[in-house]
C-alpha positions as CSV (number, residue, x, y, z in Angstrom):
1,M,-60.7,50.2,-18.0
2,R,-58.7,50.6,-15.0
3,V,-55.1,49.2,-15.3
4,P,-54.9,46.6,-12.7
5,S,-51.7,46.8,-10.1
6,F,-48.7,45.0,-10.8
7,E,-45.2,44.0,-9.7
8,K,-42.3,44.6,-12.0
9,Q,-38.6,43.4,-12.1
10,G,-35.6,43.6,-14.7
11,A,-35.3,45.4,-17.9
12,G,-35.0,42.5,-20.4
13,R,-36.1,43.1,-24.1
14,E,-38.7,40.5,-23.8
15,T,-41.5,40.9,-21.3
16,I,-43.2,38.1,-19.5
17,I,-46.5,38.5,-17.7
18,L,-47.3,36.2,-14.9
19,L,-51.2,35.5,-14.0
20,H,-51.7,34.2,-10.5
21,G,-54.0,31.7,-9.1
22,I,-57.2,32.0,-6.7
23,G,-55.2,31.8,-3.5
24,A,-52.4,34.6,-3.9
25,G,-51.9,37.8,-5.9
26,A,-48.6,38.8,-7.5
27,G,-46.6,37.6,-4.6
28,M,-46.9,34.0,-5.6
29,F,-44.5,34.8,-8.2
30,T,-41.6,36.4,-6.1
31,P,-39.2,33.3,-7.0
32,Q,-40.0,34.0,-10.7
33,L,-39.7,37.9,-10.3
34,S,-36.3,37.6,-8.8
35,G,-35.0,34.5,-10.7
36,L,-35.9,35.5,-14.2
37,S,-35.3,39.2,-14.2
38,D,-31.7,38.9,-15.0
39,T,-32.6,38.3,-18.5
40,F,-36.6,39.4,-18.9
41,T,-38.8,42.1,-18.1
42,V,-41.2,40.3,-15.6
43,I,-44.5,41.4,-14.8
44,A,-46.9,39.8,-12.2
45,W,-50.2,41.2,-12.1
46,N,-52.9,41.3,-9.4
47,M,-56.4,40.6,-10.9
48,P,-59.3,42.4,-9.3
49,G,-59.5,42.1,-5.7
50,Y,-55.8,41.1,-5.2
51,G,-53.2,43.6,-4.1
52,D,-53.9,47.0,-4.8
53,T,-56.4,46.0,-7.7
54,P,-60.0,46.9,-6.4
55,L,-62.7,44.5,-6.8
56,D,-65.3,46.3,-9.0
57,G,-68.5,44.5,-9.0
58,P,-68.9,40.6,-10.2
59,M,-65.9,38.9,-11.7
60,S,-66.3,37.2,-15.1
61,F,-63.8,35.9,-17.2
62,E,-64.6,38.4,-20.1
63,G,-63.9,41.2,-17.6
64,L,-60.6,39.6,-16.6
65,A,-59.3,39.5,-20.2
66,E,-60.1,43.1,-20.8
67,T,-58.6,44.0,-17.7
68,L,-55.6,42.0,-18.8
69,L,-55.6,44.0,-22.1
70,S,-55.7,47.1,-20.4
71,L,-52.4,46.2,-18.7
72,I,-50.9,45.2,-22.0
73,D,-51.8,48.4,-23.7
74,H,-50.5,50.3,-20.6
75,L,-46.9,48.4,-20.8
76,G,-47.0,49.2,-24.5
77,I,-46.7,45.5,-25.6
78,G,-47.8,44.6,-29.0
79,K,-47.9,40.6,-28.3
80,A,-47.6,39.4,-24.9
81,N,-45.9,36.3,-23.4
82,L,-48.3,35.1,-20.9
83,V,-47.8,32.7,-18.1
84,G,-50.9,31.6,-16.5
85,H,-51.0,29.5,-13.2
86,S,-54.4,27.8,-12.2
87,I,-57.1,30.3,-12.8
88,G,-54.4,32.5,-14.3
89,G,-53.9,29.9,-17.0
90,M,-57.7,30.1,-17.6
91,V,-57.5,33.9,-18.0
92,A,-54.5,33.2,-20.4
93,Q,-56.8,30.9,-22.4
94,E,-59.9,33.6,-22.5
95,F,-57.4,36.4,-23.5
96,Y,-56.2,34.3,-26.4
97,A,-59.6,33.3,-27.4
98,R,-60.5,36.9,-27.6
99,H,-57.3,38.6,-28.8
100,P,-55.2,36.0,-30.3
101,E,-53.4,38.8,-32.3
102,R,-52.0,40.1,-28.9
103,V,-50.3,36.8,-27.7
104,A,-46.9,35.8,-28.8
105,T,-46.5,32.6,-26.5
106,L,-48.6,30.9,-23.8
107,V,-47.5,29.1,-20.7
108,L,-50.3,27.3,-19.2
109,S,-49.6,25.9,-15.5
110,A,-51.8,23.8,-13.2
111,T,-55.0,24.6,-15.1
112,T,-57.6,23.3,-17.5
113,S,-59.6,24.1,-20.4
114,A,-62.9,23.7,-18.9
115,F,-64.0,23.8,-15.1
116,G,-66.7,21.1,-14.1
117,S,-69.1,19.1,-16.0
118,R,-71.2,20.0,-18.9
119,D,-74.5,19.8,-16.8
120,G,-73.2,22.1,-14.4
121,E,-73.9,19.7,-11.3
122,F,-70.2,19.5,-10.3
123,Q,-70.0,23.3,-10.4
124,R,-72.9,23.9,-8.3
125,K,-71.5,21.6,-5.7
126,F,-68.2,23.1,-6.0
127,I,-69.3,26.7,-5.4
128,A,-71.7,25.4,-2.3
129,D,-68.7,23.5,-1.0
130,R,-66.1,25.9,-1.2
131,L,-68.4,28.8,0.4
132,A,-70.1,26.8,2.9
133,P,-67.4,27.5,5.5
134,L,-67.7,31.3,5.0
135,D,-71.3,31.1,5.5
136,A,-70.8,29.2,8.7
137,G,-68.5,32.0,9.8
138,K,-65.0,30.9,9.4
139,T,-62.5,33.4,8.2
140,I,-60.2,33.4,5.4
141,P,-57.2,32.8,7.4
142,E,-58.9,29.8,8.9
143,L,-59.9,28.5,5.4
144,A,-56.1,29.0,4.2
145,A,-54.8,27.0,7.2
146,G,-56.9,24.0,6.4
147,F,-56.8,24.5,2.5
148,V,-53.2,25.3,1.7
149,P,-51.3,22.3,3.1
150,K,-53.3,20.0,0.8
151,L,-52.2,21.8,-2.2
152,V,-48.5,20.9,-2.3
153,G,-46.6,17.9,-3.1
154,S,-44.2,15.7,-1.4
155,A,-41.1,17.2,-3.1
156,S,-42.0,20.7,-2.2
157,E,-39.9,23.6,-0.9
158,P,-40.7,23.5,2.9
159,T,-41.2,27.3,2.5
160,A,-43.9,27.1,0.1
161,V,-46.9,26.3,2.2
162,A,-46.3,29.0,4.7
163,I,-45.8,31.6,2.0
164,A,-49.1,30.5,0.2
165,Q,-51.0,30.4,3.4
166,E,-50.1,33.9,4.2
167,A,-51.0,35.1,0.9
168,M,-54.3,33.4,1.0
169,S,-54.8,35.2,4.5
170,R,-55.0,38.3,2.8
171,L,-58.1,37.8,0.6
172,S,-61.2,39.5,1.3
173,P,-64.1,37.1,1.6
174,D,-65.8,39.2,-1.1
175,T,-62.9,38.4,-3.4
176,Y,-62.9,34.8,-2.5
177,R,-66.5,34.5,-3.1
178,E,-66.4,36.0,-6.5
179,V,-63.3,34.3,-7.7
180,I,-64.9,30.8,-6.7
181,R,-68.2,31.7,-8.5
182,C,-66.1,33.0,-11.8
183,L,-63.9,29.9,-11.6
184,A,-66.8,27.6,-12.0
185,T,-68.1,29.3,-15.3
186,F,-65.0,28.5,-17.2
187,D,-65.3,26.6,-20.7
188,R,-62.7,27.2,-23.4
189,R,-62.4,23.4,-24.2
190,E,-63.3,23.9,-27.9
191,D,-60.7,26.6,-28.4
192,L,-57.7,24.6,-27.4
193,K,-57.4,23.3,-31.1
194,R,-57.5,27.0,-32.3
195,I,-54.1,28.0,-30.4
196,C,-51.3,28.4,-32.8
197,V,-48.7,30.2,-30.8
198,P,-45.8,28.5,-29.0
199,T,-47.3,26.9,-25.8
200,L,-45.9,25.2,-22.8
201,V,-48.2,23.2,-20.4
202,I,-46.8,22.5,-16.9
203,A,-48.1,19.8,-14.5
204,G,-47.3,18.9,-11.0
205,E,-46.9,15.2,-10.8
206,E,-49.0,15.2,-7.6
207,D,-51.5,18.2,-8.2
208,T,-55.1,16.9,-7.5
209,N,-56.7,20.3,-8.5
210,G,-55.1,20.4,-11.8
211,P,-54.0,16.5,-12.6
212,A,-51.0,16.0,-14.8
213,A,-53.2,13.6,-17.0
214,T,-55.7,16.5,-17.7
215,L,-52.7,18.7,-18.5
216,K,-51.2,16.3,-20.7
217,K,-54.4,16.1,-22.7
218,M,-54.6,19.8,-23.1
219,A,-51.0,19.6,-24.6
220,E,-52.0,17.1,-27.0
221,S,-55.0,19.2,-28.0
222,I,-52.8,22.1,-29.0
223,E,-50.6,21.9,-32.1
224,G,-47.1,21.8,-31.5
225,A,-47.4,22.2,-27.5
226,R,-44.9,21.1,-25.0
227,F,-45.6,19.3,-22.0
228,A,-43.6,19.1,-18.7
229,C,-44.4,17.4,-15.5
230,L,-42.6,18.2,-12.2
231,P,-42.2,15.0,-10.1
232,G,-43.2,15.2,-6.4
233,I,-44.8,18.6,-7.2
234,G,-48.7,19.7,-6.2
235,H,-50.6,22.7,-7.3
236,L,-48.1,25.6,-6.3
237,A,-45.1,24.7,-8.7
238,P,-44.0,28.3,-9.0
239,L,-43.4,28.3,-5.2
240,E,-42.9,24.3,-4.7
241,A,-40.3,24.1,-7.2
242,P,-39.2,27.5,-8.2
243,D,-35.7,26.6,-9.8
244,A,-37.4,23.9,-11.7
245,Y,-40.0,26.0,-12.8
246,N,-37.9,28.9,-13.9
247,A,-35.6,26.4,-15.9
248,L,-38.8,25.2,-17.9
249,L,-39.6,28.8,-18.5
250,R,-35.9,29.5,-19.6
251,G,-35.8,26.7,-22.1
252,F,-38.9,27.4,-23.6
253,Y,-38.4,31.1,-24.2
254,S,-35.0,30.3,-25.3
255,D,-36.4,28.4,-28.0
256,T,-39.2,30.8,-28.8
257,I,-38.6,34.2,-28.1
258,G,-34.7,34.5,-27.3
259,G,-33.9,36.1,-24.0
260,D,-31.2,38.8,-24.6
261,T,-31.5,41.8,-22.5
262,A,-31.8,45.4,-23.8
């Protein structure tokens, strides 16, 4: 299994691995790489099709979990502290379901435990609606210009839209198609109750993609999980409210793994 590309900052005793969403690779976590590296070793991966990680055929959650395992093994980490945002939160859940012994803590941000309806109708419509503009000849930058501004909340940092839009514009059409199709297959709702590591669930109050009520229910299904909701924030909390987001992570890790530097 090829090790995915990643960005790294810091040299702390504890390592945090950041798993990004659909619209951007490791760069979406720039505020966390710089803002937490005084205390932790901070790793932000590029999943297949992002950054310098090639897209090797069809994308699946099983494949993403095994790619993450190859990164964790490469880093020499016994038990990982995973921060998963949006589809990255799904990857974190998938990884935990397959390799629970390799996870120390979980942070699930703007995500869900299952995508769509049990009969699959919502998923089929979602895929068709998201890919129709590409099929009609629109470019990824054009999609980003129309899509990204709708993701942020009223209290977002002004720079968030530009950063996220530029990042999404770098995606290849093939990656976008694969990640949309993969997203629609996710279902780990029955596994939430099996999570038994310290878990923090983070929602944006104005997130329409990962509604706060959905995230709160997820937290209630995980024994001992914490729930935090960022007021006025949409789907891109790491970029929209970096200081508040980093503070949540620091508080969580202070109570669970500590944070002394090596």
